[in-house]
C-alpha positions in Angstrom: -9.2 12.7 31.6 -6.4 14.6 29.4 -5.3 12.4 26.6 -5.0 12.2 23.3 -8.6 11.5 21.4 -8.4 9.0 18.6 -10.7 7.0 16.8 -10.4 3.4 15.8 -11.6 1.4 13.2 -12.9 -2.0 14.1 -14.1 -4.6 10.7 -15.8 -7.9 11.0 -15.7 -11.4 9.7 -17.1 -14.3 9.7 -14.2 -17.0 10.7 -14.8 -20.1 7.6 -12.9 -23.5 6.7 -13.4 -25.3 3.5 -15.2 -28.0 3.1 -15.7 -30.6 0.4 -14.8 -28.0 -2.1 -17.4 -25.5 0.3 -16.7 -22.6 2.6 -18.2 -23.4 6.1 -18.9 -21.6 9.7 -15.8 -22.9 11.7 -15.6 -22.7 15.0 -12.6 -20.7 17.2 -12.9 -22.7 20.4 -10.7 -25.3 18.5 -8.2 -23.2 17.8 -8.9 -21.5 21.7 -8.4 -24.9 23.2 -4.9 -25.7 21.5 -3.3 -22.2 21.5 -4.0 -22.3 25.2 -1.8 -25.4 25.9 1.5 -22.9 24.1 3.0 -20.8 26.6 4.1 -18.0 26.0 7.4 -18.7 24.6 6.1 -20.6 22.5 3.2 -19.2 21.1 5.5 -16.4 19.3 6.2 -17.5 15.5 7.2 -16.2 12.6 4.7 -15.5 9.3 5.9 -14.3 5.9 8.3 -11.8 7.9 6.0 -10.8 10.7 7.2 -12.4 13.8 4.3 -11.6 17.0 2.4 -14.1 19.2 -0.9 -14.1 21.2 -0.3 -12.2 24.5 -3.9 -13.1 25.7 -7.0 -14.7 25.7 -10.2 -13.1 28.0 -13.7 -14.5 28.3 -15.8 -11.2 28.3 -19.1 -13.1 28.5 -21.1 -16.2 27.0 -19.1 -17.2 24.0 -17.1 -14.2 23.6 -14.0 -13.9 23.7 -11.2 -11.1 23.5 -7.6 -11.7 22.2 -4.5 -9.6 22.0 -2.6 -10.3 20.0 1.6 -8.5 19.8 3.1 -7.9 16.8 7.1 -8.2 17.5 9.7 -6.1 15.9 13.1 -6.4 16.3 14.1 -2.9 15.0 13.4 0.6 16.9 13.3 4.0 15.6 11.8 5.4 18.9 13.4 7.5 21.4 13.5 8.6 24.7 13.3 12.3 25.5 14.2 14.5 28.3 13.2 18.0 28.7 16.9 19.4 29.7 18.4 15.9 27.4 19.1 15.1 24.0 17.3 12.2 23.3 17.8 8.8 23.8 17.1 5.9 21.4 15.5 2.7 22.8 17.8 0.5 22.4 16.9 -2.9 22.2 18.8 -6.5 23.8 18.8 -9.6 22.0 15.4 -10.7 23.7 13.3 -7.6 23.7 10.6 -6.3 21.0 9.0 -3.0 20.3 5.4 -4.7 20.7 2.5 -3.2 18.4 -0.9 -5.3 19.8 -3.9 -5.4 17.9 -7.1 -6.4 20.0 -9.9 -9.2 18.2 -13.4 -9.6 19.6 -15.1 -13.7 19.0 -18.1 -14.7 19.2 -18.3 -18.4 19.3 -21.9 -18.9 18.8 -21.8 -16.8 15.3 -18.8 -17.0 14.4 -17.9 -13.3 13.6 -14.3 -12.0 14.9 -14.0 -8.0 15.6 -10.6 -7.2 14.3 -8.8 -3.8 14.9 -7.2 -2.2 12.3 -4.0 -1.3 14.0 -1.6 0.2 11.1 1.4 -0.8 11.8 0.7 -4.3 14.0 -1.0 -7.5 13.2 -3.7 -6.8 9.5 -6.5 -9.4 10.4 -4.7 -11.1 7.0 -1.7 -11.2 9.7 -4.0 -12.9 12.0 -5.2 -15.0 9.8 -2.5 -16.4 8.8 -1.0 -17.5 12.5 -4.0 -18.9 13.5 -3.1 -20.6 10.8 0.4 -21.7 11.8 -1.1 -22.7 15.4 -4.0 -25.0 14.3 -2.8 -27.7 13.4 -3.0 -29.3 10.3 -6.4 -27.3 10.0 -7.2 -23.5 8.0 -9.2 -21.3 8.3 -10.1 -17.8 6.4 -12.3 -14.5 7.0 -14.5 -13.4 5.0 -15.7 -10.2 4.7 -19.1 -8.9 6.1 -20.2 -7.2 3.1 -24.0 -5.1 3.3 -25.2 -3.5 0.2 -26.0 -0.1 0.7 -29.5 1.2 0.7 -29.2 4.9 -1.2 -32.3 5.7 0.0 -30.5 6.4 2.9 -28.7 9.0 0.5 -32.4 10.9 0.5 -33.7 10.0 4.3 -30.4 11.2 5.9 -27.8 14.0 5.7 -24.9 13.1 3.2 -21.8 14.9 3.5 -19.7 14.4 1.2 -19.2 11.8 -2.2 -16.2 11.2 -3.4 -16.3 9.1 -7.5 -13.7 7.8 -8.8 -14.0 6.5 -12.7 -11.4 4.9 -14.9 -12.7 4.9 -18.3 -14.5 7.9 -19.2 -15.9 6.2 -22.7 -17.8 3.5 -20.3 -19.3 6.1 -18.6 -23.5 5.8 -19.2 -24.7 9.5 -17.4 -28.5 7.8 -18.3 -29.4 11.5 -18.4 -28.4 12.8 -15.2 -27.5 16.2 -15.8 -24.6 16.3 -13.1 -23.2 13.8 -14.7 -23.2 15.1 -18.8 -21.9 17.8 -17.6 -19.3 16.1 -16.1 -18.7 13.1 -19.0 -18.8 16.4 -21.5 -16.0 18.0 -20.3 -14.0 15.1 -20.2 -14.9 14.8 -24.2 -13.5 18.3 -24.6 -9.6 17.8 -22.1 -9.1 14.4 -23.8 -9.7 13.2 -20.6 -10.1 8.9 -20.1 -10.9 9.5 -16.3 -11.6 11.6 -13.7 -12.1 12.2 -9.7 -15.0 14.4 -8.0 -15.5 15.1 -4.6 -17.7 17.1 -3.3 -18.5 18.0 0.6 -19.9 20.4 2.8 -16.4 20.9 4.7 -16.8 20.8 8.4 -20.5 22.3 9.0 -22.1 20.5 11.3 -25.8 21.7 9.6 -24.7 22.1 6.4 -25.9 18.7 3.9 -26.0 17.8 0.3 -29.1 17.7 -1.4 -30.2 14.6 -0.9 -32.7 14.9 -4.5 -29.1 15.1 -6.2 -27.5 13.1 -4.4 -29.3 9.4 -4.8 -30.0 10.4 -8.4 -25.7 10.9 -8.6 -25.5 7.1 -6.4 -28.1 5.5 -8.7 -26.3 6.2 -11.6 -22.8 5.1 -10.3 -24.5 1.8 -9.3 -25.4 1.6 -12.9 -21.8 2.2 -14.1 -20.1 -0.7 -11.6 -18.5 -2.0 -14.8 -16.5 1.9 -15.1 -16.5 3.4 -11.9 -13.1 2.4 -9.1 -14.5 4.1 -6.3 -18.1 5.4 -4.8 -18.6 6.7 -1.4 -21.2 8.7 0.5 -20.7 10.0 3.7 -23.5 10.3 5.4 -24.0 11.2 9.2 -27.2 11.8 11.3 -29.0 10.3 14.3 -30.1 6.7 12.3 -27.0 5.8 9.6 -23.3 7.1 10.4 -20.5 6.7 7.9 -18.9 6.4 5.3 -20.9 4.0 2.8 -19.1 2.5 -0.1 -21.6 1.7 -2.9 -20.1 -1.3 -3.6 -18.7 -3.1 -1.7 -19.7 -1.9 1.8 -17.6 -3.7 4.7 -18.9 -4.5 7.8 -17.0 -2.3 10.1 -17.3 0.0 13.2 -15.4 3.2 14.3 -15.1 4.0 18.2 -13.7 7.2 20.1 -11.1 6.5 22.6 -8.6 8.9 25.2 -4.8 7.9 25.3 -4.0 8.7 28.1 -1.2 11.0 28.8 2.4 9.0 28.9 -0.1 5.8 29.0 -1.7 3.4 27.3 -5.2 2.0 26.5 -5.4 -1.4 27.9 -6.4 -4.4 26.3 -9.0 -4.6 28.5 -10.3 -0.9 27.6 -10.5 -1.6 24.4 -12.0 -5.2 24.4 -14.5 -4.2 26.9 -15.1 -1.1 24.3 -15.7 -3.0 21.4 -18.4 -5.7 23.1 -20.2 -3.1 23.9 -20.4 -1.7 20.6 -21.2 -5.6 19.1 -23.9 -6.5 21.6 -25.5 -3.2 20.7 -25.2 -3.8 17.6 -25.5 -7.1 17.2 -26.3 -9.6 19.2 -29.8 -7.8 20.5 -30.8 -7.7 16.9 
C-alpha cells in the first residue's frame, strides 16, 4: 500500500473513582450505557473551551470496547490545492467543523483504557473531562499505569541512547562513578549549575552503547532522583524495545501505520491494531 509511514504512541491508564476518600476501579460500562442513549447531536459537549463528541462506540471482543472521540474546531487553516489552480481555503458552514479524532480502547474486565496520543486532538485529560461531563454525577479519573524500569535491562539489552538533565549540580553525588566525576568537575570549573547530556549511536542499527557503563550511569542517576529532572534510556533489541524513563516510566506502546495517499487511517483500522497489541501485551498474560 502506498502512503506515508507514521508511528503513533498509545498510553495506558486505569479508570478510577473516589469512594470515601479512596481510589477505586470504575467500570466505564455505566458511562457507555448512558452515552449510548444519546444521539450524535446531543453527545456534543464544550469542556474547558474544547468542543467535541463521542463519534463511535464499537464492541471488538468480549469486554473490549473501542471509542472514537472527535474534537470539533470551528476555525479552519486547511486549503484544497490542485496542480493547475490556486489554493482554495476550506470554508466551514455554520454547522460544520474541522474534525480531529482520537481512538481509545477499553477493557471492561480490568478497567484499563488505552488512548491514542494524537497531537491537536483530544488528549487523555480532555477525554476524562468529556466522560465526566456526560456521566451524570459520577466523577472518574485516569490513573497512569507506571512500570518501574529494571536497570538490569541496561546490561542485557542494546542501549542506543541515554539522556540526562540535572537541575542542581551542587546536589548531585557521583558515588565514585568516573563518568559523572568528570562532568561535575567540568561544571564546577565553568560555574555551571545544571547540565544536559545526550549520548547515542545515531542511526546505526548494529551499534550500541557499552552495557556496563550505561548500567553504572543508570544506577547513579537513580540515587540522584532529588536533583535529576530527566533520565531516559533507549533500548532496542528483540526482548526490550522503547524509550524508558528511569523514574516514571508510563506504560505505552508505539504502533506503526501507513496513512494511505489521499485517504485516512480509519477508526476500524486503528482500533483493530490497538486490540492486536493490547491482546498480546495484557490479555494473554
